[in-house]
C-alpha positions as CSV (number, residue, x, y, z in Angstrom):
1,M,-20.0,-2.8,-7.5
2,V,-22.0,-2.5,-4.6
3,E,-19.2,-0.9,-1.4
4,N,-21.0,-2.8,1.4
5,D,-19.9,-5.7,0.0
6,L,-15.9,-4.6,0.3
7,I,-14.0,-5.4,3.3
8,I,-10.7,-4.1,4.6
9,R,-9.2,-7.0,7.1
10,E,-5.7,-8.3,8.0
11,F,-4.0,-10.3,5.4
12,N,-3.9,-14.2,6.6
13,L,-1.8,-17.1,4.9
14,G,-5.0,-18.5,3.0
15,D,-5.1,-14.9,1.0
16,I,-1.5,-16.2,-0.7
17,D,-2.6,-17.0,-4.0
18,S,-4.9,-14.3,-4.3
19,V,-2.3,-11.9,-3.8
20,L,0.5,-13.3,-6.1
21,D,-2.2,-13.3,-8.4
22,I,-2.6,-9.6,-8.5
23,E,1.2,-9.0,-7.9
24,N,1.5,-11.1,-11.2
25,K,-1.0,-8.8,-12.8
26,S,0.3,-5.6,-11.3
27,F,4.2,-5.0,-12.0
28,S,6.3,-6.4,-14.5
29,E,8.4,-9.4,-13.9
30,K,11.6,-7.7,-12.3
31,M,9.9,-5.5,-9.8
32,R,7.3,-8.4,-8.5
33,Y,7.8,-10.1,-4.8
34,D,7.6,-13.5,-4.7
35,R,5.6,-16.4,-2.4
36,E,8.4,-16.1,0.1
37,V,9.0,-12.2,0.2
38,F,5.2,-11.9,1.2
39,I,5.2,-14.6,3.9
40,K,8.3,-12.8,5.5
41,L,6.7,-9.3,4.8
42,Y,3.4,-10.8,6.9
43,R,5.3,-12.8,9.7
44,R,7.3,-9.1,10.5
45,N,4.0,-7.1,10.7
46,P,1.0,-9.3,10.2
47,D,-1.0,-6.6,11.5
48,L,0.4,-4.4,9.0
49,F,-0.7,-6.4,5.9
50,L,-4.1,-5.8,4.5
51,V,-6.6,-7.2,2.0
52,A,-9.4,-5.8,0.3
53,Q,-11.9,-8.1,-0.1
54,Y,-14.9,-8.0,-2.6
55,R,-17.4,-10.5,-1.8
56,D,-15.6,-13.6,-1.6
57,R,-12.3,-12.5,-3.5
58,I,-9.0,-10.7,-2.9
59,V,-9.1,-7.9,-5.0
60,G,-6.2,-5.1,-3.4
61,Y,-3.8,-5.5,-0.7
62,I,-1.3,-2.8,1.2
63,I,2.0,-4.1,3.3
64,A,3.7,-1.5,5.7
65,S,6.0,-1.4,7.9
66,H,7.1,0.9,11.3
67,I,9.7,1.6,13.4
68,E,9.0,3.8,16.6
69,D,6.9,7.0,14.6
70,F,8.0,6.4,11.0
71,G,6.0,4.3,9.0
72,H,6.8,3.1,5.3
73,I,4.2,1.9,2.5
74,I,5.9,-1.4,1.3
75,S,3.6,-2.0,-1.5
76,I,0.2,-1.4,-2.6
77,A,-1.9,-3.3,-5.5
78,V,-5.4,-3.5,-7.1
79,H,-6.4,-6.2,-9.4
80,P,-6.7,-4.6,-12.9
81,Y,-10.3,-5.3,-13.3
82,Y,-11.2,-3.4,-9.9
83,R,-9.1,-0.4,-10.6
84,N,-10.6,3.3,-10.3
85,R,-13.4,2.1,-7.8
86,G,-11.5,3.6,-4.6
87,I,-10.2,0.4,-3.4
88,G,-6.7,1.8,-3.2
89,S,-7.7,5.0,-1.1
90,K,-9.8,2.5,1.0
91,L,-6.4,0.6,1.8
92,L,-4.2,3.6,2.3
93,N,-6.6,4.8,4.4
94,A,-7.1,1.9,6.5
95,I,-3.2,1.4,6.7
96,E,-2.5,5.4,7.9
97,D,-5.0,4.5,10.8
98,K,-2.9,1.4,12.1
99,L,0.0,3.4,11.5
100,L,-1.5,6.5,13.5
101,S,-2.5,3.7,16.4
102,K,1.1,2.4,16.7
103,G,2.0,6.4,16.9
104,V,3.6,6.9,13.2
105,R,3.5,10.3,12.7
106,L,5.5,10.3,9.4
107,I,5.0,7.8,6.2
108,S,7.1,7.5,3.4
109,L,6.8,5.4,0.2
110,E,8.9,5.0,-3.3
111,V,6.5,4.9,-6.8
112,S,7.7,4.9,-9.9
113,V,7.9,8.7,-12.0
114,S,6.0,7.0,-15.0
115,N,3.3,5.5,-12.6
116,N,1.0,8.4,-13.1
117,T,-2.2,6.6,-11.6
118,A,-0.2,6.0,-7.9
119,L,0.7,9.1,-7.8
120,K,-2.5,11.4,-8.6
121,L,-3.7,8.8,-5.4
122,Y,-0.8,9.6,-3.1
123,R,-0.8,13.2,-3.7
124,K,-4.8,13.2,-3.4
125,H,-4.1,11.6,0.2
126,G,-1.9,14.0,0.9
127,Y,1.6,12.6,0.1
128,E,4.1,15.3,-0.9
129,P,7.4,14.1,-3.4
130,V,10.6,15.0,-1.5
131,K,13.0,13.6,-3.7
132,I,14.1,11.6,-6.8
133,L,15.6,8.1,-6.8
134,K,17.6,7.9,-9.7
135,N,17.8,4.1,-11.0
136,Y,15.8,3.2,-8.2
137,Y,13.7,0.2,-10.1
138,G,16.8,-0.7,-11.9
139,H,16.7,1.9,-15.0
140,E,14.0,3.2,-13.5
141,D,13.9,6.4,-11.2
142,A,11.0,6.9,-8.6
143,V,9.7,9.6,-6.6
144,L,10.1,9.7,-2.5
145,M,7.1,11.0,-1.4
146,I,6.0,11.7,2.4
147,K,3.1,11.9,4.4
148,Y,2.7,13.6,8.2
149,L,0.0,12.1,9.7
150,E,-3.0,13.9,11.8
151,N,-4.7,12.7,15.0
152,K,-8.1,12.6,14.7
153,N,-8.7,16.2,15.6
154,N,-6.9,17.1,12.5
155,Q,-3.7,18.2,14.2
156,S,-0.3,17.5,12.9
157,Y,2.1,15.8,15.1
C-alpha cells in the first residue's frame, strides 16, 4: 500500500454502503450498527465521523462525540484486508486532533476484553485501562480506557 494514496477525511452519506460493509466484516451481528444508527451519529457530529480512503475505496472509519472537554470514541473499524497497515493509528490520530481542537482534554472508549489487537493499538496510543465493565457486550466484558490529550507542546491539560 502506498501511504500517499491513503487519506483521512470526513464521512459523507455517499460512504454509507462502504462503512456498512466494513461494519459487517468487523463485528458480530449483535454488535453491529445499522444504517440508521450511522446516519444518526453522522448528523449529531458530522465532523467527528472520519473515513480512511485508499485510492477510491473506503477502508476504515472512526466515530467520536464530545461534551465540553470530554470526548468519546464510539466506534472504529478497518476493513480486514487492510488491517495491520497503520490505518487504525492514522484514524485515531486524526480524531484526537479534531477532539483536541474542540477543547477536549480526556477521551474514553470501550473495547472487548477479548479484542487483543484493539487493546494493543489503544495502549500504543496512550490509552490506559481504568475499569472492567461486566457484560457490557451482552455476555462479554469490556475494558473502559481513557487518555488525557496533550497540546502540541506536549503539555497535558
